[in-house]
C-alpha positions in Angstrom: 19.0 -4.8 -13.1 15.6 -6.5 -13.4 12.7 -4.3 -14.2 9.4 -4.5 -12.3 6.4 -4.4 -14.7 3.6 -2.2 -13.3 0.3 -0.8 -14.7 -1.0 2.7 -15.0 -2.6 2.3 -11.5 -0.7 0.4 -8.9 -1.1 -0.6 -5.2 1.7 1.2 -3.3 2.7 1.1 0.4 3.7 4.3 1.9 5.9 3.7 5.0 6.2 6.6 7.4 5.7 6.3 11.2 2.6 4.4 10.1 2.2 2.3 6.9 -0.7 3.0 4.6 -1.6 1.2 1.3 -3.4 3.0 -1.5 -3.8 3.0 -5.2 -1.5 5.3 -7.0 -1.5 6.8 -10.5 1.6 6.0 -12.4 2.3 9.1 -14.4 4.9 9.3 -17.1 4.0 12.9 -17.8 5.1 14.0 -14.3 8.7 14.1 -13.0 7.9 14.2 -9.4 5.8 12.1 -6.9 2.9 13.8 -5.1 0.9 12.6 -2.1 -2.3 13.9 -0.6 -2.0 16.2 2.4 -4.4 14.0 4.5 -2.5 10.7 3.5 0.8 12.2 4.4 -0.6 13.1 7.8 -2.1 9.7 8.3 1.2 8.0 7.5 3.0 10.6 9.7 5.5 11.4 7.0 8.1 14.0 7.8 10.1 16.1 8.4 9.8 18.5 5.6 13.1 18.5 3.8 12.5 21.4 1.4 9.9 23.3 -0.6 9.6 23.2 -4.3 7.9 25.3 -7.1 5.5 23.0 -9.0 4.0 24.0 -12.4 0.5 22.5 -12.9 -2.6 23.3 -14.9 -3.5 25.6 -12.0 -0.3 27.6 -12.3 2.7 27.6 -10.0 2.6 26.5 -6.4 5.1 26.1 -3.6 4.8 22.7 -2.0 6.6 21.0 0.9 8.6 17.8 0.2 9.1 14.8 2.4 11.0 11.6 1.9 9.3 8.3 2.4 10.0 4.6 2.0 7.6 3.1 -0.5 6.8 -0.3 -2.0 5.7 -0.7 -5.6 5.2 -4.0 -7.2 7.2 -5.6 -4.4 10.2 -3.2 -4.9 11.1 -1.0 -1.9 12.8 2.3 -2.2 13.1 5.8 -0.7 11.5 8.5 -2.7 10.6 12.3 -2.4 7.0 13.3 -2.4 5.6 16.8 -2.7 2.5 17.3 -0.5 -0.6 18.7 -2.1 -4.4 18.5 -1.6 -5.3 15.5 -3.9 -8.7 14.7 -2.2 -10.7 15.9 -5.2 -8.6 13.5 -7.6 -9.1 9.8 -8.3 -5.8 8.8 -6.7 -4.2 10.2 -3.5 -0.6 9.4 -4.7 1.1 10.1 -8.0 4.3 8.3 -9.0 6.5 10.3 -11.5 9.3 9.5 -13.8 12.1 10.2 -11.3 11.0 7.2 -9.4 9.9 5.1 -12.4 13.4 5.4 -13.9 14.6 3.4 -10.8 13.7 0.0 -12.3 10.1 0.0 -13.6 8.4 -0.7 -16.8 4.9 0.4 -17.4 2.4 -1.9 -19.2 -0.8 0.0 -19.9 -3.0 -3.0 -20.1 -1.8 -4.6 -16.7 -4.5 -4.6 -14.1 
């Protein structure tokens, strides 16, 4: 399997009922993907498939999870995203290792 080389910040397309393109943080310290509440609404993602307990620096939270088709570095796949308020953060989408293990290499100096 060919690996796609991506940087620590990467343009991603989130494909729900509507398609949106945003910058995402590539986070090898997180297992799961996360998407901002407003962005999930804008892309019209759904339905909610389950709820999960997430540990963060703010403690434990229960978050809804949706599946979405995404494109990263030209590679298209289906991934799960927990929905969280990320408006105060630099990037509305976080891509974790469960997705990164599906054919990506991270080059920290790639822009």
